C-alpha positions, 0 to 999 in steps of 0.5 A, a space after each residue: 552496508 554504506 556502499 549498498 545504501 548509496 547504491 540503493 539511493 541512486 537506484 531509487 532516484 533513477 526509478 523516481 525519475 522514470 515514475 515522474 516521466 510516466 505519470 506526467 506523460 499520461 496527463 494528456 490522456 485523461 482529458 482536457 482540464 480546462 473543460 472541467 474548470 469553465 462553464 459551457 458558455 465560455 468561448 473557445 478564445 477564452 478557453 485557449 487563453 486559460 490554456 496558455 496561462 496554465 502552460 498547457 499549450 507548451 510542448 511536452 518537454 517544456 512542460 516536463 522540464 518546468 514540472 521537474 524543476 518544481 518537483 526537485 523543490 517539493 512543488 508537484 504543481 497546484 491542484 486545479 480543483 482545490 487551488 492548493 499545492 497538490 502535494 499538500 492535498 495528498 499529505 492531508 489525506 495520507 494519514 487516513 490511508 496509512 492508518 487503514 494500511 496499518 490496521 490491515 497489516 496488523 490483522 494479517 500478522 496476527 491471523 496469517 502467522 499462527 494459521 500458516 504455522 499451524 498448517 505447516 506443523 500439522 499439514 494433514 489436520 482437518 483445519 489445515 486442509 480447510 485453511 488451504 482451501 479457504 486461502 485458494 478461494 481467497 486468492 481468486 476473489 477480487 478485493 472489491 467483491 470482498 468489500 461489497 460482501 462485507 458491506 452487505 453482511 456486516 452493515 446492511 444485514 447485521 448492522 454491526 459496523 458502519 459502511 462508509 466514512 472515517 467517523 470521529 477522529 482524535 488529534 495526535 500531538 497536533 500533527 494529524 488526526 486518527 480514528 484509532 483512539 476512540 470507539 467510533 473511529 475504530 468501528 469505521 475502521 473495521 470493515 475497510 481494514 478487514 477487506 484489505 486484510 482478507 485480500 492479503 491474508 491468503 498469500 501470507 498463509 500459504 507462503 508461511 506454510 510452504 517456507 516453514 515446511 521447508 525449514 522443518 526439513 533442514 538439518 539444524 531443526 533435526 539437530 534441535 530435536 536431537 538435543 531435546 529442545 521443546 517443540 514450542 522453542 523449535 517451532 516458534 524460535 528456530 524455525 519461524 525466524 528463518 521462515 520469516 526471511 522470504 515473508 519479509 521480502 514479499 511483505 515489503 512488496 505487498 505493503 507497497 501494493 496495499 497502497 494501490 489496493 486502497 483505491 478500490 477499498 476507499 472508494 467503496 467505503 467512502 474512506 477519505 484517503 489518498 485512494 478516494 482522492 485519486 479517483 476523485 481527481 481522475 473524474 475531475 481531470 485534475 492532472 497535477 493531483 493525479 501526477 502527484 499521487 502517482 509520484 507519492 505512491 511510487 516513492 512509497 514503493 521505493 522507500 518500502 523496498 529499500 527498507 526491506 533490503 536493509 532489515 533483511 540481514 537483521 533477521 539472519 546474520 548469515 546474510 551479507 550485503 556485499 557491494 560487489 554482489 548487488 
């Protein structure tokens, strides 16, 4: 396991280097940041002087080497707009995005798991068929359509939930502010977290159903029936445990993807998280902030996938992470 962990860490470092190279190389494609920083009346000579001060006239390799040296020390550059370290700006918005992603994942677990199990146990039941039809539709509908419909139905027509902002927050241990501990914050969380959950739920419902139907046909499940074990114990202990193995793998990948999904959701609901910050920084051509965001999101993907690989064996003792097979 130690060798496996070391290999994964080396792979993670390599992936992060590639991500940093790609994120830094797209900076020139976003536009000229100097044009956004100065007024139209500023002369070309003054603009060129500012570009020299920012190091924008240096060659690509020189700029990247300067960026890489700072990144190793935790310095991902300084935001042109906020005049603060880009990483500090992102970390300030990170709790809001993690809070949104956590609520969405919680909703998916609480709804998709029982729905997938029921659809597997009674595949010909009318509710199971309805779930499959609904999940097929859900896979075809883009997340921004879901979010806009949620705003129209629950905020404009029914007026039961706010459609933008984070609401009131409560300071937690002096480290970050959360909206999970007051009614106003929870009401603002409702629509964006539901939109994210609806985007992921069809995948997990169909995956849990397919995997559990396969597990229920296995020999050890037939042996459990022959021993006279209760249906509840067979379904929710023996079958569901092995069903969750591929679900954990896909869930780890989707948890990272969830951060990317928040870009559209946060923009529609004006949620003050990393996704909304990213769209704002792109419009302002704040290239250090854009690069820092891409690196942080890439890091979240790498950490999530590594964590999933490590806990994979905990759900099934027969899984062996042999170093020669990785």
